[in-house]
DRENVEX-141269 format. One record per atom (N, C-alpha, C): x, y, z. Coordinates in steps of 0.1 Angstrom, whole numbers, padded with zeros to 4 digits, always signed. Last residue first. Layout:
# residues N
XYZ;...
//
This chain:
# residues 115
-0041+0347+0184;-0031+0345+0173;-0028+0358+0166;-0042+0345+0220;-0047+0350+0207;-0036+0348+0197;-0043+0314+0239;-0040+0328+0236;-0045+0332+0223;-0067+0293+0255;-0056+0296+0247;-0054+0311+0245;-0091+0288+0267;-0079+0287+0275;-0067+0291+0268;-0118+0309+0259;-0108+0299+0255;-0096+0300+0264;-0153+0312+0265;-0139+0316+0268;-0130+0305+0264;-0182+0317+0253;-0172+0307+0251;-0158+0312+0253;-0204+0334+0276;-0197+0331+0263;-0188+0320+0264;-0213+0342+0301;-0221+0345+0289;-0214+0342+0276;-0202+0335+0325;-0197+0347+0318;-0204+0350+0306;-0217+0311+0329;-0219+0322+0338;-0213+0335+0332;-0206+0295+0310;-0220+0299+0309;-0223+0311+0318;-0180+0293+0319;-0182+0299+0306;-0197+0303+0305;-0184+0280+0343;-0178+0293+0343;-0180+0300+0330;-0194+0256+0334;-0202+0264+0343;-0197+0279+0343;-0172+0246+0320;-0184+0249+0313;-0193+0258+0321;-0154+0243+0341;-0151+0252+0331;-0163+0256+0323;-0168+0222+0356;-0165+0235+0362;-0162+0246+0352;-0182+0197+0353;-0179+0206+0342;-0178+0220+0347;-0166+0171+0372;-0177+0181+0370;-0173+0191+0359;-0144+0156+0379;-0157+0150+0379;-0169+0159+0377;-0118+0164+0378;-0127+0170+0388;-0140+0164+0389;-0108+0149+0358;-0101+0149+0371;-0110+0154+0382;-0125+0154+0337;-0124+0140+0341;-0117+0140+0355;-0121+0182+0334;-0134+0177+0338;-0133+0162+0343;-0094+0181+0326;-0098+0188+0338;-0111+0183+0343;-0097+0167+0301;-0088+0162+0312;-0092+0168+0326;-0114+0185+0287;-0118+0171+0290;-0110+0165+0301;-0098+0208+0286;-0111+0208+0293;-0115+0194+0296;-0076+0198+0271;-0074+0203+0285;-0087+0203+0292;-0090+0193+0247;-0083+0182+0254;-0081+0186+0269;-0097+0219+0240;-0108+0209+0242;-0102+0197+0250;-0072+0231+0237;-0081+0236+0247;-0092+0226+0250;-0062+0216+0215;-0056+0215+0228;-0065+0220+0240;-0080+0225+0196;-0080+0211+0199;-0073+0208+0213;-0073+0252+0195;-0086+0248+0199;-0087+0234+0203;-0046+0249+0186;-0049+0255+0199;-0063+0251+0204;-0050+0238+0160;-0043+0230+0171;-0046+0235+0185;-0063+0260+0149;-0070+0247+0150;-0063+0238+0160;-0043+0279+0150;-0056+0281+0157;-0063+0268+0159;-0024+0267+0133;-0021+0270+0147;-0034+0271+0155;-0039+0268+0109;-0034+0255+0114;-0031+0256+0129;-0042+0296+0105;-0054+0287+0107;-0050+0274+0113;-0015+0304+0102;-0023+0309+0113;-0035+0300+0116;+0004+0297+0083;-0001+0286+0091;-0010+0291+0103;+0020+0311+0064;+0006+0309+0061;+0000+0298+0070;+0046+0319+0068;+0044+0305+0064;+0029+0302+0061;+0042+0346+0075;+0051+0342+0064;+0049+0328+0059;+0025+0344+0098;+0021+0351+0086;+0029+0346+0074;+0040+0329+0116;+0027+0324+0112;+0022+0331+0099;+0062+0345+0119;+0064+0332+0113;+0051+0327+0108;+0050+0367+0131;+0057+0369+0118;+0058+0355+0111;+0042+0356+0155;+0032+0362+0146;+0038+0363+0132;+0067+0350+0166;+0057+0339+0164;+0047+0344+0153;+0077+0376+0169;+0084+0366+0161;+0075+0355+0157;+0059+0388+0187;+0061+0393+0174;+0067+0383+0164;+0063+0371+0210;+0050+0372+0204;+0051+0377+0189;+0091+0378+0214;+0087+0364+0211;+0073+0364+0205;+0088+0405+0221;+0096+0401+0209;+0093+0387+0205;+0073+0403+0244;+0067+0410+0233;+0075+0406+0220;+0092+0390+0261;+0079+0383+0257;+0072+0390+0245;+0112+0409+0262;+0115+0396+0256;+0102+0389+0252;+0098+0430+0275;+0103+0432+0262;+0106+0419+0255;+0092+0418+0300;+0081+0423+0291;+0086+0424+0277;+0118+0414+0309;+0109+0402+0307;+0098+0406+0298;+0127+0440+0312;+0134+0431+0303;+0125+0419+0299;+0109+0450+0331;+0110+0456+0318;+0116+0447+0308;+0114+0432+0353;+0101+0433+0347;+0101+0439+0333;+0141+0439+0358;+0137+0426+0354;+0124+0425+0347;+0137+0466+0366;+0145+0463+0355;+0142+0449+0349;+0122+0462+0390;+0116+0470+0378;+0124+0467+0365;+0126+0428+0401;+0129+0442+0401;+0122+0449+0389;+0105+0403+0414;+0112+0409+0403;+0114+0424+0405;+0089+0395+0434;+0102+0389+0434;+0110+0394+0422;+0062+0402+0439;+0073+0412+0442;+0087+0406+0441;+0041+0387+0431;+0047+0383+0444;+0059+0392+0448;+0035+0399+0407;+0025+0400+0418;+0032+0397+0431;+0057+0389+0393;+0056+0403+0395;+0046+0406+0406;+0052+0361+0394;+0064+0366+0401;+0063+0382+0403;+0029+0360+0380;+0029+0355+0393;+0041+0361+0401;+0038+0369+0355;+0027+0377+0362;+0028+0373+0377;+0055+0348+0349;+0060+0362+0350;+0050+0370+0358;+0037+0327+0346;+0047+0327+0357;+0053+0341+0359;+0022+0336+0324;+0015+0334+0337;+0025+0334+0348;+0042+0337+0305;+0036+0349+0309;+0029+0348+0322;+0048+0309+0304;+0059+0319+0308;+0053+0332+0312;+0024+0300+0293;+0029+0296+0306;+0039+0305+0312;+0025+0312+0268;+0014+0315+0277;+0018+0312+0292;+0047+0298+0258;+0048+0313+0260;+0037+0318+0270;+0037+0273+0256;+0048+0275+0265;+0049+0290+0268;+0018+0278+0237;+0013+0273+0250;+0025+0275+0260;+0034+0286+0215;+0025+0295+0221;+0020+0291+0235;+0048+0262+0211;+0055+0273+0215;+0046+0284+0221;+0025+0247+0202;+0032+0243+0214;+0041+0254+0220;+0020+0261+0178;+0010+0260+0189;+0016+0256+0202;+0043+0255+0164;+0040+0269+0168;+0030+0269+0179;+0040+0228+0160;+0052+0233+0167;+0049+0247+0172;+0016+0227+0146;+0017+0220+0159;+0029+0226+0167;+0023+0241+0122;+0012+0246+0131;+0013+0240+0145;+0043+0224+0112;+0046+0237+0117;+0036+0243+0126;+0026+0202+0106;+0037+0201+0116;+0041+0214+0121;+0008+0214+0088;+0003+0207+0100;+0014+0206+0110;+0025+0224+0068;+0016+0233+0075;+0011+0227+0088;+0037+0200+0060;+0045+0211+0065;+0036+0220+0073;+0015+0186+0050;+0023+0180+0061;+0031+0191+0068;+0006+0202+0030;-0002+0200+0041;+0005+0194+0053;+0029+0199+0013;+0025+0212+0018;+0016+0211+0030;+0031+0171+0007;+0041+0178+0015;+0037+0191+0021;+0008+0147+0010;+0009+0161+0004;+0019+0169+0013;+0014+0114+0004;+0015+0125+0014;+0017+0138+0006;+0000+0084+0000;+0002+0096-0007;+0002+0108+0003;+0013+0053+0005;+0007+0064+0012;+0010+0077+0004;+0006+0022-0009;+0014+0034-0010;+0006+0045-0004;+0008-0012+0000;+0000+0000+0000;+0009+0012+0000;
//
């Protein structure tokens, strides 16, 4: 049996997955930075450098997505990761706490970042 692989779709899918993972890690770094700022463990200079580095990372990711035409692939992966995270959390908690929070806020909030 011969498997016909469309190299362009493979490239977009793989690059979309990699960028989505980088975005998830970036979101985690931002959350950790916020936690450290709120905890007072960073100096003003460190806060400034961290903010600039995170902005540069966001800009670089956005540029790669535009240049490679993978914004939709990244968004699709992020949505699937959000759904997986919701399922795992719901299974662990035994209740749809996230769904209740979304209904209470009147919309579909996403655990992912913006593209």
